[in-house]
C-alpha positions as CSV (number, residue, x, y, z in Angstrom):
1,M,0.0,0.0,0.0
2,I,1.2,3.5,-0.8
3,L,0.8,6.2,1.8
4,L,0.0,9.6,0.1
5,I,0.6,12.6,2.4
6,D,-1.9,15.3,1.4
7,H,-0.5,18.8,2.0
8,Y,-3.9,20.4,1.4
9,D,-3.5,20.4,-2.3
10,S,-6.1,20.2,-5.1
11,F,-3.9,17.9,-7.1
12,T,-3.7,15.2,-4.5
13,Y,-6.7,13.4,-5.9
14,N,-5.1,13.2,-9.4
15,I,-2.0,11.6,-7.9
16,Y,-4.3,9.2,-6.0
17,Q,-6.1,8.3,-9.2
18,Y,-2.8,7.7,-11.1
19,I,-1.4,5.4,-8.4
20,E,-4.7,3.4,-8.2
21,E,-4.7,3.1,-12.0
22,L,-1.2,1.7,-11.8
23,G,-2.4,-1.1,-9.6
24,H,-1.6,0.0,-6.1
25,S,-3.9,0.7,-3.1
26,V,-3.6,4.1,-1.6
27,E,-4.1,5.5,1.9
28,V,-4.4,9.3,2.1
29,R,-3.5,11.2,5.3
30,R,-2.9,14.8,6.1
31,P,0.2,15.6,8.2
32,E,-1.8,16.0,11.4
33,E,-3.6,12.7,10.8
34,F,-0.8,10.3,11.4
35,E,1.9,9.3,13.9
36,L,5.1,7.6,13.0
37,S,4.3,4.6,15.1
38,Q,1.1,4.2,13.0
39,V,2.9,4.5,9.7
40,R,5.4,1.8,10.8
41,S,2.6,-0.6,11.5
42,M,0.6,0.1,8.3
43,N,2.5,-2.3,5.9
44,I,3.4,0.7,3.7
45,T,5.5,-0.1,0.6
46,G,6.0,3.5,-0.4
47,I,5.3,7.1,0.5
48,V,4.3,10.0,-1.8
49,L,4.5,13.6,-0.4
50,S,2.0,15.7,-2.3
51,P,2.4,19.3,-3.5
52,G,0.8,22.0,-1.4
53,P,0.9,25.6,-0.3
54,G,3.5,27.2,2.0
55,K,7.0,26.3,2.8
56,P,8.6,23.0,4.0
57,E,9.0,24.3,7.6
58,D,5.2,24.6,7.7
59,Y,5.0,20.7,7.7
60,Q,7.2,19.5,10.5
61,K,5.4,16.1,10.6
62,S,6.3,15.5,7.0
63,I,10.0,16.4,7.6
64,Q,10.0,14.1,10.6
65,L,8.5,11.3,8.4
66,V,11.2,11.7,5.8
67,N,14.0,11.8,8.4
68,E,12.8,8.7,10.2
69,L,11.7,6.5,7.4
70,H,13.8,7.2,4.3
71,K,16.2,4.3,5.0
72,Q,13.3,1.8,5.2
73,I,10.6,2.9,2.8
74,P,10.9,4.4,-0.7
75,I,9.7,8.1,-0.8
76,L,8.8,10.4,-3.6
77,G,8.3,14.1,-3.0
78,I,6.3,16.2,-5.6
79,C,6.8,20.0,-5.7
80,L,6.4,20.9,-2.0
81,G,7.2,17.3,-1.2
82,H,10.5,17.6,-3.2
83,Q,11.3,20.8,-1.2
84,I,10.5,19.0,2.0
85,I,13.1,16.3,1.2
86,G,15.7,18.9,0.5
87,A,14.9,20.8,3.7
88,T,15.1,17.6,5.7
89,F,18.7,17.1,4.7
90,G,19.7,20.7,5.2
91,A,19.3,22.3,1.8
92,N,18.0,25.8,1.6
93,V,14.7,26.4,-0.1
94,K,14.6,29.8,-1.8
95,L,12.5,31.9,-4.2
96,S,12.8,30.7,-7.7
97,S,14.2,33.1,-10.3
98,V,10.8,33.0,-12.1
99,I,7.5,32.3,-10.5
100,M,6.1,29.3,-12.3
101,H,2.3,28.8,-11.7
102,G,0.8,26.7,-14.4
103,K,3.7,27.1,-16.8
104,K,5.3,24.4,-19.0
105,S,9.0,23.9,-19.2
106,L,11.3,21.6,-21.0
107,I,13.7,19.7,-18.7
108,L,16.9,17.8,-19.4
109,H,17.3,14.6,-17.4
110,K,19.8,11.9,-16.9
111,G,17.7,9.2,-18.6
112,N,17.8,6.8,-15.7
113,G,16.1,6.3,-12.4
114,L,12.6,7.8,-12.6
115,F,13.4,9.1,-16.0
116,A,14.5,5.9,-17.7
117,Y,13.3,5.6,-21.3
118,L,11.5,9.0,-21.2
119,S,11.6,11.7,-23.9
120,Q,14.6,14.1,-24.0
121,P,14.0,16.9,-23.4
122,L,10.8,16.3,-21.4
123,Q,7.9,18.7,-21.2
124,V,6.6,19.2,-17.6
125,M,4.1,21.4,-15.9
126,R,5.3,23.6,-13.0
127,Y,3.3,25.3,-10.2
128,H,5.8,26.8,-7.7
129,S,7.5,29.9,-6.5
130,L,10.1,28.2,-4.4
131,V,13.0,25.8,-5.3
132,I,15.8,23.9,-3.7
133,D,19.0,25.9,-3.8
134,E,21.2,23.5,-5.7
135,Q,24.4,24.9,-4.2
136,T,23.2,23.8,-0.7
137,L,22.1,20.3,-1.6
138,P,24.3,17.7,0.1
139,P,26.7,15.8,-2.1
140,Y,24.9,12.5,-1.5
141,F,22.0,13.7,-3.6
142,K,22.2,13.2,-7.4
143,R,20.9,16.0,-9.6
144,R,18.6,14.1,-12.0
145,A,17.0,16.9,-14.0
146,T,17.3,20.6,-14.8
147,S,14.9,23.1,-16.4
148,M,16.1,24.4,-19.8
149,D,14.5,27.8,-19.5
150,D,15.6,29.0,-16.1
151,G,18.2,26.4,-15.1
152,E,16.4,25.4,-11.8
153,L,16.9,22.0,-10.3
154,M,13.9,19.8,-11.2
155,A,14.7,16.4,-9.8
156,I,16.9,14.8,-7.1
157,E,17.7,11.2,-6.0
158,H,19.6,10.0,-2.9
159,Q,22.7,8.0,-3.9
160,T,22.1,5.3,-1.3
161,F,18.4,5.2,-0.4
162,P,15.2,5.1,-2.5
163,L,14.5,8.7,-2.0
164,F,13.3,10.9,-4.9
165,G,12.1,14.4,-5.4
166,I,10.6,16.1,-8.5
167,Q,9.8,19.9,-8.6
168,F,7.2,19.6,-11.3
169,H,3.7,17.9,-11.4
170,P,3.7,14.4,-13.0
171,E,-0.1,14.2,-12.5
172,S,-0.7,17.3,-14.6
173,I,-2.0,16.9,-18.2
174,G,0.8,19.4,-19.1
175,T,3.5,16.9,-18.1
176,N,4.3,14.4,-20.9
177,E,4.8,10.9,-19.6
178,G,4.0,11.9,-16.0
179,K,2.2,8.7,-15.4
180,Q,5.3,6.8,-16.5
181,I,7.4,8.7,-13.9
182,L,5.0,7.6,-11.1
183,K,5.1,4.0,-12.5
184,Q,8.9,4.0,-12.3
185,F,8.7,5.0,-8.6
186,L,6.1,2.3,-7.9
187,N,8.4,-0.2,-9.6
188,K,11.2,1.0,-7.2
189,T,8.9,0.2,-4.3
190,R,8.4,-3.3,-5.6
191,E,12.1,-3.8,-6.0
192,V,12.9,-2.7,-2.5
193,N,10.1,-4.8,-1.0
194,D,11.1,-7.9,-3.1
195,N,14.7,-7.5,-1.9
196,E,13.6,-7.3,1.7
197,T,11.5,-10.4,1.3
198,S,14.4,-12.3,-0.3
199,S,16.8,-11.3,2.4
200,K,14.4,-12.5,5.1
201,I,13.9,-15.8,3.3
202,G,17.7,-16.2,2.8
């Protein structure tokens, strides 16, 4: 089951619908509606942090969730969720050079991880005025995608743990192959859980 943390965003249902269409059950919780002890006992295979208004520091429960569980459970952060991941590990979140509310961008990506087999460049839809300051991102995060129009960081991946962040909205009709990006993340959750099962059997 996928735990979808809803940061009070109108796009959350679209993400929910995509995940269900891709064959996974979904539990939606707002930050004040869960305790870490509950999450640990819920048989969660992956966590998705939704977009939302405000700044990462407005969502301390989500920061705590990432900090405590990123080594055990695959996590994907979308827009605000991406910024929450950066902030959890000490990166600064700053005003973007251009406010991008409902604007399309072309991004250049590495062609692997969540972006394996996707178009290059890839058109994505952006709704944000904040970004992770790339200069403050810890070295154990890989830079996976950058916007061609303003050079902002569009995707990150932890080099050791299954922890991913994307600044754009994969659930938007304005993002090409957005559903495929979510599918790649869900495939990662299967890989991690299959490996854990194999290690327990072995």
